[in-house]
N, C-alpha and C positions, 0 to 999 in steps of 0.2 A: 444596801443603800441606806444612808442615815435618814432619820426623821426630818432633819433640817433640809436636806436636798429634796425630799418628797414635798414638803410644804412649799419650798421655792418653786418647784415645777407646777404645783396646783395654782399658785398665785399667778404664774405666767399664763396658764391655760385660762384662768378667769379673765385676765386682762385681754387676751386675744378674743375670747368669747364676747367681751363687751364691744370690741371694735367691729367684730363681725355683725353683731346685733345692730350696731349703729349704722353700718353700711346698708343692712337690709331695710331699716326704717327710712333711709334716705332714697330707697330705690323705687319709689312710686313712679310708674312710667308716665302716665298722663292724668292730670286732674284739671277740672274745669273751674273757672271763676264765675261761670254762669250757674245760678242755683236751680235751673230747670234741667230735668233729665233729658238725655239725648233721645231724639226721635228715631224711628225706623226710616232712615234716609232713602233706602232703596225703594220704598213704596210711597215716599213723599210725606209720611206721617199721617196719623189718624184724623186730624182736624182740617185737612186741606180740602177745599171745595173743588169739585170737578168742573173743568172749564171746557167750552166749545172752541173758542178762538181768542187769542190774546196777542197784542203787540207789546213788545218789551223794549223800552228805550232806557239805556244806562248812560249817564253822563260820564265822559272820560275823566278819570281821576288823575290829577297831577300832584304827586306828593311834594311836600315842602322840603326845605333843607334838612338833611339828616347828617349826623356827625358820629364819629367813632372816637371815644376817649377811654376805651377799655384799658389802655396802657397805664392810666393813672392808678389802677388798682395795685400796681407794683410799687407805688410810693408808700412809705411808712405812714401809719395812722389813717389810711384810706381803706374803708371797709369793702367797697365794691365800686365798679365803674361800668357805664353802659356803652354798648355799641348800637347806636340808634339806626345805623345804616345796614343792619343785619337782615339777611333774608334766608329762609330755609332752603331756597334753591342753591345758595352758595355751598352748602354742605355736600350737595350732590354734583357740584360743578356743572349745573344746568343754567341756561339763560333765565333771567327773571321774567316771569309772566305777569303783565299788569293785572292788578286786582279786578279791574272792571271787566277784562276779558275772561278771567277765571270765573267771576260771578255770573256772567252772561251764560256761559256754557253749562255751569252747574245748575243754574236755575232752569234752563231749558230741559236738561236731563231729568230734573226732579218733577217738573210739571208733566212731562211726557210719561213718567213712571206712574203718576197718579191718574192722568187722563190720556191714555194711549191714542185716542182718536182726535185729540185736540189739534187745532191748527195754531202753531206758534210762530210768530213773525218777529224777527230781530231787527231793531233799528229801522232803517228805511227799506227793508226787504219787502217787496210787493206793496208799494205805497198805495196802489189803486184798490187794494183789498181792504174792506172795512172789517176790523176785528170787533168782536163783542165787548172785549175789555182792553183798556189801555193801561199799562203799568209803566210809570216813570220812576227811575231810581237815581238818586244822587248819593254818592259815597262821601259822607262827611269826614270820615277819618278811617285810615287803614294803615297799620304799621306793625312791624315785628321788631323786637329788641332782644339783644343778648347782653346779659349782665355778668361780668366776671367778678368772682368773689375771692378776695385774698385775705380777708379778715383782719385788716389793719396791721399785718405783720410783714408786708412786702413779700420777698422771695420765700420767706419761711412759711408762707401760706401753703406751699406745696406739701408740707408735712401734714397739715390738716386734711388736704385732699387725699393723701394716702390712708388716713384714718376714716375715710368715707364721707367727709363733708363735701357739699356740692362745689364744683368748679364754676359752672354756668347755670344761669336761669334764663331760659328762652321763653318768650311770650309773644303772642300775636293777638291783635284786637281789630275789630271793624265796627263802624257805626254807619247806618244808611238811613236816609229819609226817602219815603216812598209816597207816591201819589197814584191812587187807583181810581179809575173812572169807567163806569159802564156807558158805552157809547150810545145806548138807547135810553139813557136817563140823564137827568141834569146833575144829580148828586155826585160828589167825589169824596174820596176818603184819603186822609193824610195820616201818616204814622212814622215813628222812628223805631228802628230795631238795632240791637247791638249784640255782639258775641265776642268772647275772648277765651283763650286757652293758654296754659303755660305748663312747662315741664322743668324739672331740675336734672342736671347732668353731672356725673362724677366719674371718677376713675373706674369704678366697678359697675356702673349702671347707666343705662340710656346712652351707650357709646356708639350705637349704630347711626350712620349719617341720615338714615331715612326717618328717624324718630321725629325730628322737628318738622319734616314735611307732613308726617301723619297729623301732627298738631295743627298745622296750617289747613289741611284738608278738613279736619273736624270743625275748625272755626267756620270754614266756608259752608259746610253742611248745616251747621247750626243756624247761620244767618239766612241761608236760602230757605230752610224749613220754616223759619219765622215769617219770612216775606210771603211765601206761598200760602201759609195758613191765614194770612191777613188779607188775601185777595177777596174782594166782595163776591 
């Protein structure tokens, strides 16, 4: 084999190695936009106060108009385009569960994990029973978005995807306002909590349909832990 052929093969190997490295660098499964480390959700986190009884009231959340213009990413000179109507449940062909319903069940589970003997009443459940603490929650904002990336080159963007650049960026965020009141005292506490997570998806990484649902669950875990830690 001539030296020229050997050099040519080495150049090809270096080029393929670069693309493999690029794919690996883009393969971060989940990363948070929240700068606080994740808590131990199964135990409710270290800072959550143990409770005796609590009534939880969560206002029904009605999302506003959402749109899908991801097809615009296929137009020349368009870097990326969003699908605002995206939901992680769609990837699994499951019905969409309202955020207030998911939050209610997740919060009850977390509080019971921290205080197994606590009495937790949801909404108007057992209205005649007076709970020690009243927790009212209003969901200010809750949404998931999928952004398609075609890098301003229209259909040719698929070439970049084959080289490891992301096809989608999925993100979910939630913001809630809470009012906590001790029924045996006059004071009340108001606060706002938020959480958000996002992932990138490509041809060679994060291809499982469950990945975005994991992101959604982590967001719920984060906001619930913050709410529970803030209870008086």
